[in-house]
N, C-alpha and C positions, 0 to 999 in steps of 0.2 A: 748711941746705939739704935733706941727705936725712930726717930728722926731717917737717921742712915737706913735704916730697913725699908723704912715708909718709902721713902726715894725711888732705892731698889727696885722696889713691889709697882712703883709706879714706872719706873722706867720699862721694867721688862711686859708692862700692863699694855706699854705703848707700843713697844716692837710686837706683840702678840694683835693688837688691833692691827698695826701695818700688814701683819701677815695676812691677817684673815678678814679684816675689813673689808675689804673689796668681793669678799664673795657672795656680800648682799647685793649688787649691781647684776645687771641683767647681761655681761658681755661675754665675749667669748669666754674666757680664763673663769669665770664662773658657773658658765651654764656647760663646762664638759666635765667629764667624771673622770679619771685617771682610771688604767688598767683593766677597760671593756671594752667594749666595740661600741661608739654614740655615731648617732644619725641626728642628722640636723636638715629640715626642710627650707627648702627657698622658693620665694617668687619674683620672677624676673621680666623688665622691660626691654627687649631687644630691639636694637635698630640692624636693619639690612643694607650693604652697601655694594654694588655693583662695580667693583674695583675693576674690572677690567673691559667693563662697560659695553659686553656683548649681549643682556638683556637677558641672558641665561642665570638660572643659579646653577653656578659649577663652581670649579677648581682657579683658585686666587681672589674669591669672591670675601668678606667678611661682615661677620656680627659682631656687636659688641654693644653692650650697655650693663647695666646693673641688676644687684640684686637684693633682697632683701631677705635675711635670714632668720628662722622662727623655730622655736617645739624642739629644744635639746633634747634628746632621748637618751640614756635613759633619766637624767636628772630633772625632765619634765618642768626643766627654767625655760618661761618666755622670755625672749630676749626684748621686749617692749621696745620696739625700735631703734635698738640700739648698736645692730648687727647688721653691716653692708657690705656686700660686694660691687668689683668693678671687675669683668672682664672684655677681653678682645680675641677671637679665635678665627683663623683663618681656614678655609677650605681648602685642602690638600690635593683631595682626589674624590672623583665618585665613580662609584661601581655598581651598577644596576642602580639597586634603591639605596643605596647603604654610601654615608658621607664620612671621611676620616679627615679631622682637621688636629691644626698644627696652631704652632705662635704667630702670630702675625704681625708679616713683616712690610705692610705697605706703609708708607713715610705718614704721620700724621695718626694713624688708629693702631699703632703699637703700645702696650701696655703702659708702657715706661713715658710715650707721647702723652697719654689720656689722661694718668696718674700724676704728673709733673715728676714723678720719682724712678731712677733707672733701676729695671729691672734685670733678673739676671738672663741668659738667654734661655728661650722656651720660654717663658713665663707666660699664664693664661690668665689666669682671675689674681686679684692680691682682695685681702678680706680687711677691713677697717672697723673700729666700735667704738661708742660713743657712750659709757656709763650709766650718764645722765640722761641718756634716749636723747636721738636725732628730733630737732623742732618743729619738723616734718615729714609724715608718713609717706614716701613717694611712691606707695602702692594704690593709697584710697586719695592720693590730693593732687595736683598739680601745681609745679614750683611757677611762684606767680611770676609773671613777664620773663620765663624761661620758652627759648623757642627752639633749642638743641639739646640734644644730646649729652653735649659735652657739659653743657649748665649744671644737669643734674650730678654726673660725675665731679664735677668742679665741687658741689655742696656737698658727697660725700667725705671727697677726699680732705675739703677742708675746715669739714666738724667733727673728724673720726680719728683715731690714730690707726696708723697702719701694725696689723697683727701677724696678717699671714701672706705670703705669695706662692701660687701651686702652678707646675705646669711640668713641660717634658722635659725630662733630660738625661733619662735612660733611654736605651732601645725599646725596652718593656715596656717606656708608659704609653698611652694613647688615650684618645678620646674620639670616639665614633658616633652615627644614628645610626638608627637602621629601621627595619618596616615601614616602606613607604616616604621616609623621610625626609619632610618638607618639599615634597614634590623634585626631589633631587635631578638634576640637569634639567628641568623644565622651565618653561617660561618664568622670570622673578615676578610678573603683574599677579601670578597664584598669591600670592602673599597680600594683596589687596584686597581678594575678598575670602580671605581663609575663613573660616567661621569661629565664634567668636565662643567657641566652647567644645572641641573636637580634638580627640587623643590623634594624631597624625604622627607620632614617632616615638619611639625610645633611646635615649641614649645611656652608653657603657664607656666607663673610663678606669683609668688607676691613672693619676698624678702625683708626683713626689712633691714635698713641702721646700722650698729654694728659698724662703725666705722665714725665720721665725722669731717672732717677736712677743709669745705667749711665754705661760708659766710651765708648757709641758714640752717633752719632745714627745715625737711619734713613729709607732711599730711601723712596719713596713707590711705586716702582714693581715691587712686589709683586702676582702676578697673585690677583686676588681672584674666586673664580668662584662661580655659582653649582650649589643642586644642583641632581639629574634632577628633573624637575616642575615645578621653578620658573620664573615667566617674571620675569627680572628686570627689564623694565623698562629706564627710564633708569637703568643704575649705573655708575659709573668701576669700568672693569675692573682698576682697579689703588689699591693702598690702601699704607700702612705696615706692617700688621699681616693677614697674609693665614689665616683660619681654612676647615678640612674635615674634615671626621669620619667616619667608621663605623661601630663596634660601637655600638649600644645595649642594656641587658641589663637586667634587674630586680633584684630583692637577693636574693631566693631564695641560699641556700649561700654569699653575697659575705659579706666581710670588710669591714670592721667590720661586725657582725651590724645589722640593721635598727633595732634596740632600741637601739641605739649611738649612730647617728649621724642617724636620719631625724628624728626628732623636730622640729618648728620650734618650738616652746611651748617660750618662754623671759620671762623677764623680767615685764613690764608687758604683755607684749604675748599674743596669743591666738588665734595663727594655726590656721585649720581645714584640715587635710590631707586628704587623699581621705577623701570620704565617703562611709559605704556604702550609706546608703539615700537617695541623691537630696540636693535641699537641704533644711537641717533635719535629715539626717542624722547619727549617731555619726561623730566622728572619728578615725581611723588614721593610722598613721604611714604615709607611701609614699614611693617614689623612685625615683631606679634610676641606673644606673652609665651612663658614656660613656668613648670615646676618640675624641679630635680632636689635630687635625695645624697646629702654630702655624709662619708662614712670616714669615721678617722679611730686609733687608740692612743688616747693621751696616755704616756709614762714620764714616771719621775719629776713630780712636779717640783718644781724651783722657786723663791722669794721672788716675787716682782722685784723689778730695782730699786722703786721707793721704798721698799719698807726695809733694806740692808741700811741703810742711817740708823734707825728707830732700832732697832736690831743690836748693833752695834754698840748703842747709846744706852741699852739695857744691859748687853754684857760690860760695858764697862763702870758700870751702878754697881753691880753684883760685884766687878773685882776690886771696886773700892771701898767697899763696905769687908770684904776680906781682908787687907790692907789695914784697914782701921783693927781689928778686930787684933789682928798680929802683933801691932804696935802697942796696944792695949795688953794686952796678955806679956810683954815681953818687959812693959813700965814694970 
């Protein structure tokens, strides 16, 4: 009886550890707090592609790259270089100084092509984590020997677990930049001389969670506000994932250095980045850094799949003790 009870207690403890042990890691599941609005800060490294090769920053062009997430609120958890995102977005329209983005359709630059994982239609960003932390901080350190943004994306996807994919799946979803964002419609050579620390854009958006491999569902009640100067029209003011941003900066003095992460040419693709002399001009690496805030409201925590066998084992152990007690009393 004593040994059986101890076994049951051990199994129950193992199940509890399986459910709660993961909370010690600074990953997405551990960083989010259920039932309230959570915000997460990001730092990104972004490559620009003049997909239609017209020398202008405009409709049809693509911005893609990677994001490091940090500083979960209200939990206060620091990710310790364990959470990254991969994104790809295509300009669908330029209206004055405002830009509307959609999911990328350019072959080789879609989110599915960049990550190697089929993403639902409308997907813009996928988020990965590694509870032990990635071995290289891609915001402070260049990935040795790499000359393509795709090398950085491969490092993120190859060393992490896909947790979330978000995008535009409802008519009310949107992603826009305003307030003289990115010199909308101007010569894309502006990126080459973009100052290293200047606010030139603000971003607003409301996205839907299309793939969910976390311990939470997400409430569709996050306020999704448009940036200043943008006329939203008929947009749902609430979403599952809210997006807002402030600082956009150039590549001067940035780490990793531009030659280490802004080159978009890779594999069988030959993407033209900033053209120095307009259409048909020389191709040069160009891009920028950005900082955004993401907002989500996690609901209904569920056990991680890996914890279920341990919980089942604990319950079986308890059931076995109950049967032994019944058999003994019957005897």
